[in-house]
Every structure is written in C-alpha cells, then in structure tokens.
N, C-alpha and C positions, 0 to 999 in steps of 0.2 A: 892373146894367152896368156897368162900368170906362168911364174915357175912351177906354182902350187899345180897347174894342170899336168907336168910331168914328173911329179912326185909322189911319193904315197900321201895315202889319207893322214891330215895331221894326226886324226884320235887313234892310238893303237895302244897297246901295252908299253912298249917303251916308251911312247911321251907320258903319259901317264906316270910311270917306274918314276920317269927322268926327274918329275916334280919334288922326289923328297930331298933332293938337295938345295930346296930353298928353304929344307924347317930346320937346320944345322944349326949350331952356333952363327954367329956375325962373320967369326972370322974364316968360315971355309962355306958359308951360307955363298949362291946364287940366286940373282931375281928369278921372276917369273920369267919365262919364255914369253917374247915380243908376242907370239900369236894370241896369246889370253890375252890380249888388248883389243886385236884388231880383227879378231877371224870370226866369219858370221858361224861358220858350225859350231866354233868352241862356243858361241854367245847360247846357241840354242842348246847345247848340252847342260850351258852353266843355268837355264833356267829351270830345268829338269834337278840339277845337280845341289845349285842351292837355293834360288827363290822359290822353287812349288814346296821347299819344306821347312825354311826357315821361318823365325818369327820377324816382320816386316813394319817399323815405323809407320805411321800414316799420320800423326801426329798429337796433339794434347785434348787432354779429356775436357780442358776449360774451354775449348771450343764447343761442345755439347753438353750443357750441362743442363738444360731445361729440356722438358717434352717437348718432341716435335723439332728440336737443333738437328741439323745433320751439316756434314760437308763431303764433297767428292773428291777422290783421288785416284791415279791408276799407278800399276808397276807393272813389268816387263807385259803389256799392253793389256792390261785385265783392269776393265775399271771397277772400282770401288766405291760403296758409298758407306758412311759410318754416320750412326741415326740415335737417337733416345727416345725409347716406344716412351706410351702412353703410362708404362706400367715401371716407369723409370729405367729400363732395361737397357744397358750399351748393346747396339749388334752392328756388326759388319756384313757385307753384301754384296752380290755382285750388282751393277747398274744394268745389267743387260736384260730386255724383257726378254721372256718366255715367250714371246709369240714369233717376233720376227726380227729380234737383237735390236731396235732399237734402244738407245740409253734412255733411264725412265727419271734420271736426274744428272744437275748439273749446279758445280759452282756450291755454294752453301746457301742453308738459310733456317726458316722454322717453316714446316710443313704439317697438315693433317694424315699427309702420305702421298705415295710419289704416282704421280699420273704420266703413262706415257703418252708423250704428245702425236706420236703415229696415229694410232687406233685407240686409244681412249681405255686401253688397261689401265685397272688402277688397283696399285698395293698398299698397304698398311705399312705402317712404321717399322714392322718386323718383318715385312718383305710378303708377307701374305696375299694374295691374288684375292684382292676384295671386289669386285668386277669386272667383266669382259662382256663388251655388247655383242651384240646380234651373235650369240656362239650356240643360242637352243638347238638349232638346225644340227651342230658338228656332232657325229656317232662319238660316244664314250667319253665325250669330254667330263671333266671332272674340275670345277674350278677349286676344290677342297684340295688337291694334290698336287698344285701348284704354287710354286713358293721361289723368290729369288733366292739362287742360292749364296749359302749362310757361309762366313768365313768362322775358325777360332776368334777372340778377344782376350787381350789381357792390358792390363795397364800396370806399369812400373814406373815409378816415380813421377806420374802425373802425365808420360807419354803412351800413346794407345799404340799396340803392337797387333798385328792382325797374320795369322797362320791360314795360307790354303790346306794345308794338312789337318784334316780334321783328328789327327790322330795322333800326333806333334804333343811331345814332351813339355810340359810346363818353361815358361821363358825364366821367371824372378829365382828359383831354385840356383840357375845357373850363372844368375849376376850377383849373387851374395856379395865378394870382395869389392867389386864397384859400388853397390850400394852402401855397402860399408864406408867406402873411401869420400860417396859424395852425399854421405846423411847429414854432416854439418851444413850443408847447403838448403835441405827442407826442400827440394825442386818439387816435390807435389804440390806446394803450397806457395813457390815461385809466381808471381804473376808479368804477364808479359804480354805484346799486341797480336793477333793473328797476322801470319807474316803476310807481305803482298805476293802477289801473282809469283810463281815459278821462275827462278832462271833454268833456262835451257842451254846444254855446252854441248860442243864438238868434238868429246873427250869420253875414253871408257871410264863407267862408274868408280872404276879402280884405282885409276890416275887420283880421281878427285879425293876417293879414299885414303889413300896412301899419301899426301900432300899434305891434308890436315892433322895427319899422325908423326911428320917428318921432323923429328929435332934436329936433324944434321945441317938442312937449308936453313932452317929459321936467322941464324947470325949473319950466315953470306947474302941469301937475297935480301934479306931485309935488315940489313945493316944501315945503322944510323939513330936519332933518337925515339922515333916510336916504338924500336922493338929490342936496344941494346941492352934492357934493363932484365931480359931471360933469355940469358947467354944459354947456346947450344952446350956450350960443355959442362951445363947442371943440369943435365936430359937425366932421369933417373926411369929404367924402364921392369917393374914387378913381374914377375914370372906368375902368369895367371894358373890358376888353382887347374887340377885336371878337369876337365868337361867345360868349363867355362864359356858361356857364351859372348863375353866380348873380353876386353884387355884393356891397363890402363898406361897412360906416360905421363908421368910427373916432371915440370921444368923448375927446379929453384929460380926464385927473382934475387936483385940486390939489394933489395928494401920492401920492407912488408906492404900488403895491400897494393900494390904495384896492379897498374890497369894501360891498358891501350889508349892513349891520349897523350898530347904532348907535354903537361904536366908531371906524367910516367905514374901518379898516384890516383888512388881512387877517388873519384869526386862525387859518385853514386853511394847512396848508402851501404854499407858492408851486409853482406849475409851475417844476421846474427849471431848464428851456431856457428861460427868459424874460430877455430884455436889459435896459440900461435902457429903451429905447424903449416895449416891451409893458407894461414895470411902469408906466408912466407913462400909460398908457390903458385904455379898456376897448373890445372889438372886439366888431363886430354883423355875423356872415356870415349871409349868406342864400341859397340854395340852393331857388328857386320850384319848385314849389307845395307843397313839403310842409315845408322843415328852414328853421329859423331859430334860431338862435345869439346866447346873449349869452355872451364869454367874458372872467372879470375875472382877476385874478392868482391864486388860489387857488381858484373855483371856475367852471364851465361848465353854465347852464341850455338844454338844448337844446329846443325845441318840436318835434314832429311833429305837423303837420296833417289833418286827413282830412275832402277835402268831401264831404259827404252832401246836398246839396240844396241849392236858390239861396238860403236864408238860414238855414241849419243848417253847422254841422261838428260833428268831436269834434277832442280834442287829447290828443296825449300829452305830458307835463312830465317831464321827464329831467335828472340831474345828471351830474357827472363833475367827479373830484378827480386830483389828482396819484398817483401809484401810491403808498401804502404809505398814505396821508392816512386813509384810513378804518380804521386798527392802530393809531389813538393810542385812548387809553382814554378821552381829553376829546372824542371825534370829535362826537358824537351832541349834546353840549352847545356845542361851538362852533357844528356845524350850525344849532342849532335859533335862534342869534341869526342868524347869514345868512338863516334863512327866516322867521324872526318881520318883519326888513325886509323881503324877498324879498315875502312874502306880502302886505306892506300896500299895496306898489306895485301889484304884481297885480291887488289888490281895486280899485284906483282905475282899474286899466287896463279891468277887465271890467263896470265901471260902465258906463264912457263907451264903449265898445265896443258896449253894448246899446243906448243911447240915440242912436250914431249910427245905427246899423241902423235904427232907429225915426224917426230923420229921413230915412233915403235911402228911408223909402216915402211920404214925403207928395209930395204936389203942389209944395211951394215949393223943392226939394230942387234945385239947380241944379249948375252944372259950375265949382267953386271955382278962386281961384288960391293960387299956391303961394308961400312965405316962403325963402330961400335956406337955412334951418335943415329943408327936407324932401328935398334932395338924393336921402334913398333913395328917396321915393317918385317922382322922375325915373326914377331907374334901374331900377323895379318896372315902371313902364310901357313904358319901351321895352323891358324882357322880354317883358311879356304883348302889346304891341300886337301886334307882327309876326307873333306866333304867332293871333293875332284874323283878321288881316289877311288871311294867306297862308292859312288854314283858309277863311274865307269864299270865298277863291280860287278854291279847289279846292272848294268845295261847293255855292254859290248856282245856283240853278234844278233842284238834286235839294230831293229833302223830308228837313227834318230831323226827329228821332227826335220821337216825339210827346209832348209833355210831359203829365205825369200832373194828373188833376184836384183 
C-alpha cells in the first residue's frame, strides 16, 4: 500500500490552485509537482485537459502526397489513419472498425481503401463504409450511416495536425509569431526522409518536451567540442503573444552557420532564405503537446511526441533539409558527420531523461526553482497550467475516467 492510499485524493482545488506558482517569472516560479509526471490519475485527467482538445502533430504532408497514400499513428491510446483521397482531400480518422473494433490499417503505403482483415468490412479512403459482407439479415443495418470517425485536420508549415475536438479553433492564427520566426527556412518546402520506426521511452512526455527546450543544461551536460559553439549564456526567450499555441527559444552561436558536427560549421546547404540574424543563432520552436523543432542553418531536427501512459511515450525523430540538398552525391557522408554529433548529444539527453523519471518517483522529489536560462520551461508551464485549471473547473465533481491497474 502506498502513501497515497492514506492521503487525500491528488486532484483537488488546492492542487490545481497551487499550479499557478509554476507560471510566475523565473525568479519566483516553482517547477510542476512531481505527480504531474508519474501519477496515473493525473495522466487520465491530462488526456481530457490537453490531448482531447489540442492540435496534435502526427506527421508531414509529404508522406501523403498522392491519392491513396496513407500512414497510421496513435496517441493516448487512439489509433489514427491519415490519408489522401481520390479527390485529393487530406483526411484523418480513427482506425477502429465500426463492427468489432479491429484496426483497419497498419503502417503506411498506398491503397484503394481500408479492408478490415477480421471480417472484411471495407472502407473508402474517406472512411465511408463501402461493403459489409453478410449483413443483409441484420435489422435496421444502414451501411450509408457508418463511417470511420473523422478528426479535424490542419497543415502548418508542412506538418499535419489533427484535433479530436471537432469544435476546436484553428491552429495557424495562434502560431503567427512562430511562423514569422521560421519563415526564412520555408519548412513547407523543406525535404527529408520519412522517419524510421519510432522510439519508445520510459519517461513522461513532459520530461522529453522540457529537455528539448532547456537551455540551462546544454553547456553543462553537453560540454565539449560538439556543443560549445552554442552556449547557454546566449539563450533568449521571446514572450509569446496572448493566446499563442507555442513558444520559441533562440540561442546565439559563436560563429555564423554553426551546426552539430565536429567542424562546428554547416556542411549541408544552408537554407537559402536565411539572413544574418538566422545564420547567427539556433531556433527552438515548440508547439505542445506534440511537436518540437531544433533549427540550424543546414538542418532541422523535428520531434513528434506521442504520450501513451503516465510514464511512457513514443517519439518520431525526423530531419528536414534545404530543397535539393539530398541530391548532393556526398549528402550521406556529410549527414553522417552531423548525425554522429547529434546522436552523441541525444544519447546524453536520453540518459538523464531516464534518471529524471526515476527521481520524480522518489518521496524526496520536490517542486524545484528555476534559473534564468530556463525561460522556455516557464513558457511551457504557462501553456499547460491554464489548460489544467480550466479542465478541472469543468470536470470537478464529475467522475474521472477510471485508471488502469
């Protein structure tokens, strides 16, 4: 029996009111409570507070350019299909067959429709039920009324976002400041391969999201020739506009066109639209709860996070380059130099992320304090906390979804 069994329930007015201390200026703010990263009840609450109503990145439009192209994904336990119809419409929908809940698609590819392998119910690329064998004796069975549930879809800078909430406000107007910062990179037309199989990580999605936004650790954990050209002391944290759906961190570099490789300089073609300002810094752009970008002069690393439990998540790691960069005969060799450095840094991050999750489970984990170099964490807290508090206001007194044992 745990200590929680003897205590008051975690989710309470006092708990959510106390979160406001995480949104203050860095000099007085506290970190989020450890329970936000480890507690099963909180995760079930968070699914409603955040994931059921926010825009969730699922991939790149380049993955589904031709009619019949599709890919599958999942987040917070919901299986998803993204497809391009014969009418060239981009659609996103549940992969759950409306007969016996079998998934009608796996992986990615090009298809004429989606055939449930269990009983051969067939759905069109738009999710409409096309055929259901041997259902003619079933009373009041109306094939035309059956459809794979659809989600809202929006494309922003080439990234596909979905929203389970059909009444959700559009995303792009709330990302105008981030779009302006990224405009010189022309990400909608950037090129890159489809990521390999996603990684699965034994820590809360917020631990990963915070790590990628954290300027404070960079010059310390990553100290050495692969990272010293982008010092933590040159971090800048622009104030997001009211109602923004994301936030930025800029980090100045010691020389123009810095990049993660042993030469510390861009080896691949620099994005052609960059000016002096962009070439003298790295940009970290974050659209919670799923998309985080690390933007250099010659390469973009994007992370698509998918929460799947209170202490686990999956993540797609993708790369984008200037148009034509991949046609260089030496591209793979140059990229190999970038990735050798990036993977060494990523390995350091993954190691500490796992240890942070262990620490968050400890009875001695507390609400810590922030350095000025953690401004992005304050921005993240200011994005999260109102959503938590507003959802609690809607839901308190109601029964929360039962947590799995």
